[in-house]
mmCIF file of the C-alpha atoms, coordinates in Angstrom:
data_MODEL
# 
_entry.id   MODEL 
# 
loop_
_atom_site.group_PDB 
_atom_site.id 
_atom_site.type_symbol 
_atom_site.label_atom_id 
_atom_site.label_alt_id 
_atom_site.label_comp_id 
_atom_site.label_asym_id 
_atom_site.label_entity_id 
_atom_site.label_seq_id 
_atom_site.pdbx_PDB_ins_code 
_atom_site.Cartn_x 
_atom_site.Cartn_y 
_atom_site.Cartn_z 
_atom_site.occupancy 
_atom_site.B_iso_or_equiv 
_atom_site.pdbx_formal_charge 
_atom_site.auth_seq_id 
_atom_site.auth_comp_id 
_atom_site.auth_asym_id 
_atom_site.auth_atom_id 
_atom_site.pdbx_PDB_model_num 
ATOM 1  C CA . MET A 1 1  ? -9.762  51.005 53.615 1.00 0.00 ? 1  MET A CA 1 
ATOM 2  C CA . ASP A 1 2  ? -13.501 50.952 54.090 1.00 0.00 ? 2  ASP A CA 1 
ATOM 3  C CA . ARG A 1 3  ? -15.483 47.743 53.837 1.00 0.00 ? 3  ARG A CA 1 
ATOM 4  C CA . VAL A 1 4  ? -17.905 47.476 50.945 1.00 0.00 ? 4  VAL A CA 1 
ATOM 5  C CA . SER A 1 5  ? -21.110 45.519 51.566 1.00 0.00 ? 5  SER A CA 1 
ATOM 6  C CA . LEU A 1 6  ? -22.935 44.090 48.572 1.00 0.00 ? 6  LEU A CA 1 
ATOM 7  C CA . ILE A 1 7  ? -26.506 43.061 49.261 1.00 0.00 ? 7  ILE A CA 1 
ATOM 8  C CA . LEU A 1 8  ? -28.113 40.634 46.848 1.00 0.00 ? 8  LEU A CA 1 
ATOM 9  C CA . THR A 1 9  ? -31.696 39.397 46.860 1.00 0.00 ? 9  THR A CA 1 
ATOM 10 C CA . THR A 1 10 ? -32.537 36.143 45.142 1.00 0.00 ? 10 THR A CA 1 
ATOM 11 C CA . TYR A 1 11 ? -35.424 33.835 44.413 1.00 0.00 ? 11 TYR A CA 1 
ATOM 12 C CA . ASN A 1 12 ? -35.012 30.818 42.131 1.00 0.00 ? 12 ASN A CA 1 
ATOM 13 C CA . SER A 1 13 ? -31.992 32.501 40.552 1.00 0.00 ? 13 SER A CA 1 
ATOM 14 C CA . GLU A 1 14 ? -29.929 29.466 39.617 1.00 0.00 ? 14 GLU A CA 1 
ATOM 15 C CA . GLU A 1 15 ? -29.510 30.781 36.052 1.00 0.00 ? 15 GLU A CA 1 
ATOM 16 C CA . HIS A 1 16 ? -27.960 34.071 37.207 1.00 0.00 ? 16 HIS A CA 1 
ATOM 17 C CA . ILE A 1 17 ? -26.497 33.803 40.705 1.00 0.00 ? 17 ILE A CA 1 
ATOM 18 C CA . GLU A 1 18 ? -23.335 31.932 39.738 1.00 0.00 ? 18 GLU A CA 1 
ATOM 19 C CA . ARG A 1 19 ? -22.429 34.500 37.070 1.00 0.00 ? 19 ARG A CA 1 
ATOM 20 C CA . THR A 1 20 ? -23.168 37.336 39.505 1.00 0.00 ? 20 THR A CA 1 
ATOM 21 C CA . LEU A 1 21 ? -20.991 35.835 42.235 1.00 0.00 ? 21 LEU A CA 1 
ATOM 22 C CA . ALA A 1 22 ? -18.186 35.089 39.763 1.00 0.00 ? 22 ALA A CA 1 
ATOM 23 C CA . SER A 1 23 ? -18.256 38.716 38.635 1.00 0.00 ? 23 SER A CA 1 
ATOM 24 C CA . ILE A 1 24 ? -17.935 39.914 42.227 1.00 0.00 ? 24 ILE A CA 1 
ATOM 25 C CA . GLU A 1 25 ? -15.065 37.478 42.808 1.00 0.00 ? 25 GLU A CA 1 
ATOM 26 C CA . LYS A 1 26 ? -13.102 39.080 39.946 1.00 0.00 ? 26 LYS A CA 1 
ATOM 27 C CA . GLN A 1 27 ? -12.952 42.382 41.805 1.00 0.00 ? 27 GLN A CA 1 
ATOM 28 C CA . ASP A 1 28 ? -9.670  43.224 43.489 1.00 0.00 ? 28 ASP A CA 1 
ATOM 29 C CA . TYR A 1 29 ? -10.962 45.398 46.316 1.00 0.00 ? 29 TYR A CA 1 
ATOM 30 C CA . PRO A 1 30 ? -9.859  43.566 49.477 1.00 0.00 ? 30 PRO A CA 1 
ATOM 31 C CA . PHE A 1 31 ? -12.592 44.484 51.969 1.00 0.00 ? 31 PHE A CA 1 
ATOM 32 C CA . VAL A 1 32 ? -15.854 43.166 50.578 1.00 0.00 ? 32 VAL A CA 1 
ATOM 33 C CA . GLU A 1 33 ? -18.675 41.363 52.310 1.00 0.00 ? 33 GLU A CA 1 
ATOM 34 C CA . ILE A 1 34 ? -21.501 39.801 50.366 1.00 0.00 ? 34 ILE A CA 1 
ATOM 35 C CA . ILE A 1 35 ? -24.887 39.568 52.033 1.00 0.00 ? 35 ILE A CA 1 
ATOM 36 C CA . ILE A 1 36 ? -27.476 37.422 50.271 1.00 0.00 ? 36 ILE A CA 1 
ATOM 37 C CA . LYS A 1 37 ? -31.148 37.310 51.247 1.00 0.00 ? 37 LYS A CA 1 
ATOM 38 C CA . ASP A 1 38 ? -32.964 34.523 49.458 1.00 0.00 ? 38 ASP A CA 1 
ATOM 39 C CA . GLY A 1 39 ? -36.750 34.422 49.296 1.00 0.00 ? 39 GLY A CA 1 
ATOM 40 C CA . GLY A 1 40 ? -37.155 30.667 49.770 1.00 0.00 ? 40 GLY A CA 1 
ATOM 41 C CA . SER A 1 41 ? -35.804 29.336 46.478 1.00 0.00 ? 41 SER A CA 1 
ATOM 42 C CA . ILE A 1 42 ? -36.727 25.799 45.487 1.00 0.00 ? 42 ILE A CA 1 
ATOM 43 C CA . ASP A 1 43 ? -34.241 25.420 42.619 1.00 0.00 ? 43 ASP A CA 1 
ATOM 44 C CA . ARG A 1 44 ? -30.422 25.090 42.910 1.00 0.00 ? 44 ARG A CA 1 
ATOM 45 C CA . THR A 1 45 ? -29.897 28.689 44.060 1.00 0.00 ? 45 THR A CA 1 
ATOM 46 C CA . LEU A 1 46 ? -29.217 27.779 47.695 1.00 0.00 ? 46 LEU A CA 1 
ATOM 47 C CA . HIS A 1 47 ? -26.772 25.035 46.750 1.00 0.00 ? 47 HIS A CA 1 
ATOM 48 C CA . ILE A 1 48 ? -24.827 27.442 44.519 1.00 0.00 ? 48 ILE A CA 1 
ATOM 49 C CA . ILE A 1 49 ? -24.727 30.081 47.260 1.00 0.00 ? 49 ILE A CA 1 
ATOM 50 C CA . ASP A 1 50 ? -23.638 27.520 49.866 1.00 0.00 ? 50 ASP A CA 1 
ATOM 51 C CA . VAL A 1 51 ? -20.771 26.208 47.728 1.00 0.00 ? 51 VAL A CA 1 
ATOM 52 C CA . TYR A 1 52 ? -19.668 29.710 46.792 1.00 0.00 ? 52 TYR A CA 1 
ATOM 53 C CA . SER A 1 53 ? -19.697 30.891 50.409 1.00 0.00 ? 53 SER A CA 1 
ATOM 54 C CA . LYS A 1 54 ? -17.197 28.142 51.305 1.00 0.00 ? 54 LYS A CA 1 
ATOM 55 C CA . VAL A 1 55 ? -14.649 29.000 48.599 1.00 0.00 ? 55 VAL A CA 1 
ATOM 56 C CA . SER A 1 56 ? -14.988 32.756 48.169 1.00 0.00 ? 56 SER A CA 1 
ATOM 57 C CA . LYS A 1 57 ? -12.130 35.069 49.084 1.00 0.00 ? 57 LYS A CA 1 
ATOM 58 C CA . TYR A 1 58 ? -14.765 37.421 50.494 1.00 0.00 ? 58 TYR A CA 1 
ATOM 59 C CA . VAL A 1 59 ? -16.952 37.162 53.569 1.00 0.00 ? 59 VAL A CA 1 
ATOM 60 C CA . VAL A 1 60 ? -20.313 35.750 52.505 1.00 0.00 ? 60 VAL A CA 1 
ATOM 61 C CA . LYS A 1 61 ? -23.354 35.868 54.790 1.00 0.00 ? 61 LYS A CA 1 
ATOM 62 C CA . TRP A 1 62 ? -26.643 34.467 53.616 1.00 0.00 ? 62 TRP A CA 1 
ATOM 63 C CA . CYS A 1 63 ? -30.061 33.407 54.780 1.00 0.00 ? 63 CYS A CA 1 
ATOM 64 C CA . THR A 1 64 ? -33.247 32.163 53.234 1.00 0.00 ? 64 THR A CA 1 
ATOM 65 C CA . SER A 1 65 ? -36.887 32.426 54.196 1.00 0.00 ? 65 SER A CA 1 
ATOM 66 C CA . LYS A 1 66 ? -40.149 32.669 52.344 1.00 0.00 ? 66 LYS A CA 1 
ATOM 67 C CA . ASP A 1 67 ? -41.019 36.279 51.559 1.00 0.00 ? 67 ASP A CA 1 
ATOM 68 C CA . LEU A 1 68 ? -44.342 37.988 51.180 1.00 0.00 ? 68 LEU A CA 1 
ATOM 69 C CA . SER A 1 69 ? -45.057 38.895 47.598 1.00 0.00 ? 69 SER A CA 1 
ATOM 70 C CA . LEU A 1 70 ? -44.824 42.451 46.353 1.00 0.00 ? 70 LEU A CA 1 
ATOM 71 C CA . ILE A 1 71 ? -48.616 42.501 46.291 1.00 0.00 ? 71 ILE A CA 1 
ATOM 72 C CA . HIS A 1 72 ? -48.716 42.123 50.071 1.00 0.00 ? 72 HIS A CA 1 
ATOM 73 C CA . ILE A 1 73 ? -46.057 44.760 50.555 1.00 0.00 ? 73 ILE A CA 1 
ATOM 74 C CA . SER A 1 74 ? -47.830 47.306 48.393 1.00 0.00 ? 74 SER A CA 1 
ATOM 75 C CA . GLU A 1 75 ? -51.308 46.812 49.848 1.00 0.00 ? 75 GLU A CA 1 
ATOM 76 C CA . PRO A 1 76 ? -52.339 49.802 51.931 1.00 0.00 ? 76 PRO A CA 1 
ATOM 77 C CA . THR A 1 77 ? -52.751 49.244 55.636 1.00 0.00 ? 77 THR A CA 1 
ATOM 78 C CA . ARG A 1 78 ? -56.396 48.804 56.515 1.00 0.00 ? 78 ARG A CA 1 
ATOM 79 C CA . ARG A 1 79 ? -57.649 50.799 59.474 1.00 0.00 ? 79 ARG A CA 1 
ATOM 80 C CA . ARG A 1 80 ? -60.018 49.284 61.934 1.00 0.00 ? 80 ARG A CA 1 
ATOM 81 C CA . GLY A 1 81 ? -62.509 51.438 63.621 1.00 0.00 ? 81 GLY A CA 1 
# 
């Protein structure tokens, strides 16, 4: 069977992340990896992810770092010259 990779992005998602992870856990497909990229949450999101990663039946990889906002991403590149 092929491995399925689920990629989640979070930022201060304590109200939703536990329900999302519980929903994934209910699946019966055996080859799942969950990759979580957190944008530097300051609420309980990281704690929830950490606890879940230790008890999940699936492989859970996660990291956190402060992201640039969407405004920075969408700004056009300025040319020098």
